[in-house]
Legacy VTK file of the C-alpha trace (Angstrom):
# vtk DataFile Version 3.0
C-alpha trace
ASCII
DATASET POLYDATA
POINTS 75 float
-32.997 14.298 -18.327
-29.991 15.470 -17.116
-26.953 14.557 -15.655
-24.667 15.582 -13.929
-21.593 14.470 -12.273
-19.219 15.190 -9.410
-15.802 14.706 -8.169
-16.108 14.728 -4.646
-13.056 13.854 -1.614
-13.279 10.364 -0.568
-13.821 11.013 2.825
-16.708 11.977 2.297
-19.208 10.880 5.067
-22.066 10.123 2.606
-22.922 7.601 0.799
-24.092 8.341 -3.269
-27.737 7.467 -1.609
-27.807 10.142 0.592
-25.824 12.802 -1.220
-29.350 12.373 -3.756
-31.180 12.617 -0.897
-30.463 15.634 0.155
-29.431 17.776 -2.858
-33.079 16.290 -3.550
-34.784 17.482 -0.408
-33.101 21.032 -0.608
-34.147 21.441 -4.306
-37.616 21.086 -2.698
-37.857 22.730 0.506
-36.078 25.202 -2.111
-39.456 25.091 -4.646
-36.838 23.892 -7.156
-38.690 20.801 -7.292
-42.280 19.061 -5.999
-42.102 16.012 -4.403
-42.714 13.851 -6.627
-39.616 15.506 -9.498
-37.597 15.367 -6.121
-38.483 11.888 -4.888
-37.556 10.567 -8.820
-34.070 12.511 -8.375
-33.566 10.464 -5.385
-34.863 7.830 -6.939
-36.924 6.570 -3.980
-40.810 6.174 -3.704
-42.706 9.607 -3.099
-43.773 8.357 -0.019
-40.004 7.061 1.122
-39.328 10.528 0.467
-41.521 12.565 2.402
-40.953 9.835 5.355
-37.091 10.822 5.159
-37.763 14.717 4.894
-37.371 15.381 8.254
-33.693 13.898 8.485
-32.299 16.516 6.809
-33.914 19.416 8.815
-36.337 20.030 5.959
-40.882 20.070 6.629
-42.787 18.525 4.517
-45.860 21.738 4.889
-45.084 24.731 3.525
-43.772 28.116 5.575
-46.513 29.812 2.809
-49.482 30.904 3.588
-50.931 31.104 0.049
-49.439 27.408 -0.377
-51.636 26.731 2.732
-54.345 27.828 1.268
-53.969 26.417 -1.545
-53.592 22.904 -0.210
-56.613 23.246 1.892
-59.496 24.680 -1.502
-57.204 21.226 -3.022
-58.461 19.147 0.025
LINES 1 76
75 0 1 2 3 4 5 6 7 8 9 10 11 12 13 14 15 16 17 18 19 20 21 22 23 24 25 26 27 28 29 30 31 32 33 34 35 36 37 38 39 40 41 42 43 44 45 46 47 48 49 50 51 52 53 54 55 56 57 58 59 60 61 62 63 64 65 66 67 68 69 70 71 72 73 74
């Protein structure tokens, strides 16, 4: 696992946990991370991660027709 250190402005509204979730949600949204990987990055359970995605404007459902077909086939 890699470590990233950021210098953020002191007046940033989000706390560290919110920032981790925001980054994880964006990486999940663009397909870089799976939901499990993103949950691990955010340091929350997979269930909690999925439940909180809507708070960050991210859908748990893929927009891709191919992904939808794959999900249906795997169900």
